[in-house]
C-alpha positions in Angstrom: -19.4 -8.9 9.1 -19.0 -5.2 8.3 -15.3 -4.5 8.5 -13.3 -2.3 6.1 -11.0 -4.7 4.2 -8.7 -4.4 1.2 -5.8 -6.0 -0.5 -2.9 -5.0 -2.7 -1.4 -7.5 -5.2 2.0 -7.0 -6.8 2.3 -9.0 -10.0 5.4 -10.4 -11.5 6.1 -9.3 -15.1 8.5 -11.2 -17.4 9.7 -10.3 -20.9 10.4 -13.2 -23.2 13.2 -11.4 -25.2 16.4 -9.8 -23.8 15.3 -6.5 -25.5 13.0 -5.6 -22.6 15.1 -6.3 -19.5 13.8 -3.5 -17.2 10.8 -4.6 -15.1 10.0 -1.0 -14.1 9.7 0.1 -17.7 7.7 -3.0 -18.5 5.3 -2.3 -15.6 4.7 1.2 -16.9 4.0 -0.2 -20.4 1.5 -2.7 -19.0 -0.6 -0.3 -17.0 -0.6 2.2 -19.9 -2.7 -0.3 -21.7 -5.4 -0.2 -19.1 -8.8 -0.1 -20.8 -12.0 1.8 -20.0 -10.5 4.3 -17.6 -13.3 6.8 -16.7 -10.9 9.6 -15.8 -7.7 8.8 -17.7 -5.9 12.0 -16.6 -6.9 11.9 -13.0 -4.1 12.2 -10.4 -3.6 10.1 -7.3 -3.8 12.4 -4.3 -1.0 11.7 -1.8 -2.1 14.4 0.7 -2.9 12.1 3.6 -0.2 9.4 3.0 2.8 8.8 5.1 4.3 5.2 5.1 7.0 6.1 7.5 4.8 6.1 10.7 5.5 3.1 12.9 2.9 1.6 15.1 5.4 1.3 17.9 5.2 5.0 18.4 7.8 6.7 16.2 8.5 7.9 12.6 11.4 6.7 10.6 13.4 9.0 8.4 12.2 9.5 4.8 10.1 11.6 2.6 6.6 10.5 1.5 6.3 10.1 -2.3 4.9 13.2 -4.0 5.4 12.7 -7.8 4.9 15.5 -10.2 1.8 15.8 -12.3 3.1 14.1 -15.4 4.8 11.3 -13.6 1.7 10.9 -11.3 -0.5 10.2 -14.3 2.0 7.6 -15.6 2.2 6.0 -12.2 -1.5 5.7 -11.3 -4.6 4.6 -13.1 -7.9 5.1 -11.2 -10.3 2.3 -12.0 -14.1 2.5 -12.4 -14.6 0.4 -9.2 -12.7 3.0 -7.2 -9.7 0.8 -7.0 -6.2 1.7 -8.2 -3.7 0.2 -10.7 -0.2 1.5 -10.4 3.5 0.8 -10.6 5.1 0.2 -7.2 8.9 -0.3 -7.4 9.5 -2.8 -10.1 6.0 -4.3 -10.3 2.5 -3.5 -11.5 0.2 -3.5 -8.5 -3.6 -3.5 -8.0 -5.4 -2.2 -4.9 -9.0 -3.2 -4.3 -11.4 -0.5 -3.2 -12.5 -0.7 0.4 -14.7 -3.8 0.8 -17.1 -4.6 3.6 -16.7 -8.4 4.0 -14.4 -11.2 2.8 -16.9 -12.5 0.2 -17.0 -9.2 -1.5 -13.2 -8.9 -1.4 -12.8 -12.1 -3.3 -14.9 -10.6 -6.2 -12.9 -7.4 -6.2 -9.6 -9.3 -6.2 -10.8 -11.3 -9.2 -11.8 -8.0 -10.9 -8.3 -6.7 -10.5 -6.8 -9.9 -12.0 -9.1 -9.5 -15.0 -8.1 -5.9 -15.5 -4.4 -6.9 -15.4 -5.1 -9.7 -17.9 -6.8 -7.2 -20.2 -3.8 -4.8 -20.0 -1.5 -7.7 -20.8 -3.6 -8.8 -23.8 -3.7 -5.2 -25.2 0.0 -4.7 -24.7 1.0 -7.9 -26.4 -1.5 -7.2 -29.3 0.1 -3.8 -29.8 3.5 -5.6 -30.2 2.1 -8.3 -32.5 3.4 -11.1 -30.2 3.2 -12.5 -26.7 6.3 -10.7 -25.5 5.2 -10.3 -21.9 3.9 -12.6 -19.2 2.3 -11.7 -15.9 1.9 -13.8 -12.8 -0.1 -13.5 -9.7 2.3 -15.0 -7.3 5.0 -14.0 -4.8 8.3 -15.3 -6.2 10.2 -15.4 -9.5 12.2 -18.5 -8.4 15.4 -16.6 -8.7 15.5 -15.1 -5.2 13.1 -12.2 -5.6 9.8 -11.9 -3.7 7.0 -9.5 -4.5 4.2 -8.8 -2.1 0.5 -9.4 -1.4 -0.7 -7.2 1.4 -4.0 -7.4 3.4 -5.5 -4.5 5.2 -7.9 -4.5 8.1 -9.3 -1.5 9.8 -9.5 -1.8 13.6 -10.2 0.5 16.5 -7.1 2.3 17.8 -8.1 1.5 21.4 -6.8 -2.0 20.8 -3.1 -1.7 21.5 -0.6 -2.7 18.8 1.3 -4.9 21.3 -1.9 -6.9 22.0 -2.7 -7.3 18.3 0.9 -8.5 17.5 0.9 -11.0 20.4 -2.4 -12.5 19.2 -1.5 -12.6 15.5 2.0 -14.0 15.6 1.0 -17.7 16.1 -2.1 -17.2 14.0 0.0 -16.0 11.0 2.6 -18.7 11.5 -0.1 -21.4 11.3 -2.8 -20.1 8.9 -0.7 -20.9 5.9 -1.9 -24.5 6.2 -5.1 -23.4 4.4 -4.0 -20.3 2.5 -0.5 -21.1 1.3 -0.2 -20.9 -2.5 2.4 -23.7 -2.8 6.0 -23.4 -4.0 8.6 -25.6 -5.7 11.9 -25.4 -4.0 13.4 -22.9 -1.6 14.9 -19.4 -1.8 16.5 -16.7 0.3 19.1 -19.0 1.8 16.5 -21.2 3.4 16.9 -25.0 3.8 16.3 -27.0 0.7 12.9 -28.6 0.1 11.3 -30.0 -3.0 7.9 -28.5 -2.3 6.4 -26.3 0.4 3.1 -24.8 1.5 3.9 -21.1 1.3 5.7 -18.9 -1.2 6.3 -16.1 1.3 7.7 -18.1 4.3 11.3 -18.2 3.1 11.4 -14.4 2.8 10.3 -13.6 6.4 13.3 -12.8 8.5 12.1 -11.0 11.7 9.1 -10.6 14.1 8.3 -6.8 13.7 9.5 -4.2 11.3 8.3 -1.4 9.0 10.1 -2.8 5.9 8.2 -4.7 3.2 11.1 -5.2 0.8 14.1 -6.2 3.0 14.3 -7.7 6.5 10.6 -8.7 6.0 8.7 -9.2 9.2 5.8 -11.5 10.2 4.1 -8.4 11.7 4.4 -5.2 9.7 4.4 -2.1 11.8 3.2 0.5 9.3 0.8 2.9 10.9 -1.0 4.6 8.0 -4.7 4.2 8.5 -6.0 6.2 5.6 -8.7 7.6 8.0 -8.9 9.4 11.3 -5.6 8.6 13.1 -7.1 9.0 16.5 -9.9 6.5 15.9 -8.5 3.7 13.8 -5.4 1.8 12.8 -5.0 -0.1 9.6 -3.3 -3.5 10.1 -1.0 -3.9 7.1 -0.4 -7.7 6.7 2.5 -8.7 4.4 2.9 -12.3 5.5 0.4 -14.0 3.2 0.5 -15.5 -0.3 -1.4 -14.3 -3.3 -3.9 -17.1 -3.9 -5.5 -18.3 -7.1 -8.1 -20.4 -5.3 -11.1 -18.3 -4.2 -11.7 -20.5 -1.1 -8.1 -19.9 0.1 -8.6 -16.2 -0.3 -11.9 -16.2 1.4 -10.5 -18.2 4.4 -7.3 -16.2 4.6 -9.2 -12.9 4.8 -12.3 -14.2 6.6 -10.5 -15.8 9.5 -8.2 -12.8 10.0 -11.3 -10.5 10.0 -12.8 -12.7 12.7 -9.7 -12.2 14.8 -10.0 -8.4 14.3 -13.6 -8.7 15.5 -12.6 -10.5 18.6 -9.7 -8.1 19.3 -12.0 -5.1 19.0 -14.7 -6.6 21.2 -12.5 -8.0 24.0 -12.9 -11.6 22.9 -11.1 -14.3 24.9 -8.3 -15.1 22.5 -5.7 -17.9 22.8 -2.4 -17.1 24.6 0.2 -19.0 22.6 3.9 -18.1 22.7 6.0 -19.8 20.1 9.7 -20.2 21.0 10.9 -19.1 17.5 8.1 -17.8 15.3 10.5 -16.9 12.4 11.8 -20.4 12.3 8.4 -21.9 12.9 6.8 -20.2 9.9 9.4 -22.0 7.7 8.8 -25.3 9.6 5.1 -25.1 8.9 5.7 -24.3 5.2 7.8 -27.5 4.8 5.5 -29.8 6.7 3.1 -31.2 4.0 1.6 -33.5 6.6 0.6 -30.4 8.7 1.2 -32.5 11.8 4.8 -31.7 12.8 5.3 -30.2 16.2 6.4 -26.6 16.9 8.1 -25.6 20.1 6.4 -23.2 22.6 8.3 -20.9 25.0 7.5 -23.3 27.8 9.1 -26.2 25.9 5.8 -28.0 25.1 5.0 -29.0 21.5 2.1 -27.8 19.4 1.0 -28.3 15.8 -0.2 -25.7 13.3 -3.6 -27.4 13.3 -3.8 -27.3 17.1 -3.0 -23.5 17.0 -5.7 -22.9 14.4 -8.2 -25.0 16.3 -7.5 -22.9 19.4 -8.5 -19.8 17.5 -11.5 -21.5 15.9 -12.8 -22.7 19.2 -12.3 -19.2 20.7 -14.3 -17.8 17.8 -17.1 -20.2 18.3 -17.3 -19.2 22.0 -17.2 -15.5 21.1 -20.1 -15.7 18.6 -22.4 -17.4 21.1 -22.7 -14.0 22.7 -22.2 -11.7 19.7 -24.0 -11.1 16.5 -23.2 -13.7 13.8 -23.7 -12.5 10.2 -24.2 -15.0 7.4 -20.8 -14.3 6.0 -19.1 -14.8 9.4 -21.1 -18.1 9.8 -19.9 -19.2 6.4 -16.3 -18.5 7.3 -16.6 -20.4 10.6 -18.2 -23.4 8.8 -15.5 -23.4 6.1 -12.7 -23.0 8.7 -13.9 -25.9 10.8 -14.4 -28.2 7.8 -11.0 -27.4 6.3 -9.2 -28.0 9.6 -11.0 -31.3 10.0 -10.0 -32.4 6.6 -6.4 -31.3 7.1 -6.4 -33.5 10.2 -7.6 -36.5 8.2 -6.2 -36.2 4.7 -4.9 -32.8 3.3 -4.9 -34.3 -0.3 -8.7 -34.2 -0.3 -8.7 -30.4 -0.2 -7.4 -30.2 -3.8 -10.6 -28.3 -4.9 -10.3 -25.7 -2.2 -6.7 -25.0 -1.1 -4.0 -23.8 -3.5 -1.0 -25.6 -2.2 -2.9 -28.9 -2.3 -4.3 -28.3 -5.8 -0.9 -27.3 -7.2 0.8 -30.3 -5.6 -1.7 -32.7 -6.9 -1.4 -31.3 -10.4 2.4 -31.5 -10.3 2.5 -35.0 -8.9 0.1 -36.2 -11.6 2.4 -34.7 -14.2 5.5 -36.3 -12.6 3.8 -39.7 -12.6 3.0 -39.4 -16.3 6.4 -38.1 -17.4 8.4 -40.1 -14.9 10.3 -37.0 -13.7 11.1 -35.5 -10.3 10.7 -32.2 -8.4 14.1 -31.2 -9.8 12.9 -31.3 -13.4 12.8 -27.7 -14.9 9.3 -28.4 -16.3 8.0 -28.6 -12.7 9.4 -25.2 -11.9 7.7 -23.9 -15.1 4.4 -25.4 -13.9 4.8 -23.6 -10.6 4.8 -20.3 -12.5 2.2 -21.3 -15.0 -0.3 -22.1 -12.2 -0.3 -18.3 -11.5 -0.5 -17.0 -15.1 -3.1 -14.3 -15.3 -4.2 -15.2 -18.8 -7.4 -17.1 -18.5 -6.6 -19.5 -21.4 -3.1 -20.3 -20.1 -3.1 -20.2 -16.3 -3.2 -23.7 -14.8 -5.4 -22.6 -11.9 -7.9 -21.2 -14.4 -7.8 -24.5 -16.2 -8.7 -26.3 -13.0 -11.6 -23.9 -12.5 -12.9 -24.3 -16.1 -12.9 -28.1 -15.8 -14.6 -28.1 -12.4 -11.6 -29.2 -10.5 -11.3 -26.1 -8.4 -14.2 -24.6 -6.5 -15.4 -21.0 -7.2 -17.3 -18.7 -4.9 -17.9 -16.0 -7.6 -19.4 -16.0 -11.0 -18.3 -14.2 -14.2 -21.1 -11.7 -14.0 -20.2 -10.8 -10.5 -16.6 -10.2 -11.5 -17.6 -8.0 -14.4 -19.8 -6.0 -12.0 -16.9 -5.6 -9.6 -14.8 -4.2 -12.4 -17.4 -1.5 -13.2 -18.9 -0.5 -9.8 -17.6 0.3 -6.4 -18.6 -1.6 -3.2 -21.9 -0.2 -1.9 -21.2 -0.3 1.9 -17.9 1.7 2.1 -16.8 5.2 1.1 -15.5 3.7 -2.1 -19.1 4.0 -3.4 -18.9 7.8 -3.3 -15.7 7.8 -5.3 -17.1 5.4 -7.8 -20.3 7.5 -8.2 -18.2 10.6 -8.9 -16.3 8.6 -11.6 -19.5 7.4 -13.2 -21.4 10.7 -13.1 -18.6 13.3 -13.6 -15.6 11.6 -15.1 -14.4 14.7 -16.9 -14.4 16.7 -13.7 -12.5 14.2 -11.5 -9.1 15.9 -11.2 -7.8 13.5 -8.6 -8.6 10.9 -6.0 -7.3 8.9 -3.1 -8.7 6.7 -0.4 -9.5 9.8 1.7 -10.5 12.4 -0.9 -12.0 13.2 -4.3 -10.7 16.3 -6.1 -13.4 17.8 -8.4 -13.0 20.6 -10.9 -15.8 23.1 -10.7 -17.1 25.1 -13.7 -15.0 28.1 -12.8 -11.9 25.9 -13.0 -11.2 25.7 -9.2 -10.3 22.4 -7.7 -12.4 21.4 -4.7 -11.2 18.6 -2.3 -14.0 16.5 -0.8 -12.6 14.8 2.2 -13.6 11.2 2.8 -11.8 10.5 6.1 -14.6 8.4 7.6 -14.5 5.0 5.7 -18.0 4.1 6.9 -19.5 7.2 5.2 -20.0 7.8 1.5 -21.9 4.6 1.2 -24.7 4.0 -1.2 -27.4 4.2 1.5 -26.0 7.5 2.8 -25.4 9.2 -0.5 -28.2 8.1 -2.8 -30.2 11.2 -2.1 -27.1 13.4 -2.6 -26.8 12.3 -6.2 -30.5 12.4 -7.0 -31.6 14.9 -9.7 -28.2 16.5 -10.3 -26.4 16.8 -13.5 -23.3 18.9 -12.7 -20.4 19.0 -10.3 -21.4 22.4 -9.2 -24.8 21.1 -8.0 -23.0 18.3 -6.1 -20.6 20.8 -4.5 -23.4 23.1 -3.5 -25.2 20.2 -1.7 -21.9 19.3 0.1 -21.3 22.8 1.2 -23.1 23.9 4.4 
């Protein structure tokens, strides 16, 4: 499975004392403590960014962000792995570099969590106390939601209307294996003690460009970060930020399979839910994962049945298409998890976040003889997502062998230091490694290098499948200056 993938994770930041009430200021303080930046003064290049283009064929009013030099440097930190740590609104946010498969993406997400945890430790050490806390989740429990966004590159010849029609029921139902779990309800949604997804209560419409208000199941942003005529980037805001690696792997891996089928004219299910916005909340509240949803024709269907329809279509598709080892692993996991959800969801406590978190809390409630309404349970909900390895409950489950891992510590350390080899991120990472002092700026689609004469040269990286290790290894051989690199790049 070679498909350009990436995710953006917004982290919740909380100050213990009332002396630091501003989350924006706190976010800047956090990222300013980012260690080991190869090019600490490098800018983020906004040249090819426009978040106001809508996939439905129009552009909404607004001006793309173009911060000044000083503010740009405060706002953005370019990481050694060619990813980005920055402040977005009122949150610190990490974007992975472009990855080539779901397994790789899991490692680069964990690398970002480790970087954020290091920033937090350095910030608190500078203050002499644990003043700040950071969480990888999607809700503060007080009515505010922060995002986790998936990105999938797909051919523009696939119409957005077809993509949306296929993905609506898929997104409504996939939370049964990639929900992060949540205590209570928010955003005016019906009360519940515990639900599968943190994001479901905050989804209010089918399609929209917004990500912060009137949040849609299908986001319509049309900003591909590559050739507009050839590709579209599907910007997915419907999912939870997972702590469990298997949940992340399945969430991204199954969606990438749907992208593969869309791009290659696969025979996908035609499922029309009567009310997808209500259905996504229904699924989130159904801990048995067996309740019926209504179709447009009045017939009932379950979330598991929807997912099985997509799984069976994928099995049929790959009987006549190349099946990579990673894709095979996703299919095997997908089938096994759906089978176990059908039999007994509780037995997925090592693999699925919402099941693991629920088991942890129910065990605590049995010991302490308390209920879901106990404030200690709400605190456990947050603590599950704490990015501090010694404090986060999800990390405790990992350390004690109660949560399955797909990565190992050495792999995460490598993902922090080096860029993925099979995407254009490799070229950006190589420039950061070899010429950190000459990297003036960077973006997904460019590297800005400072030549010896002081001029700034933009190297375009519009093709996400170029700039890979195999395509550029000769380019970097036997050179020790930016000028030599630029001369090789100039016809």
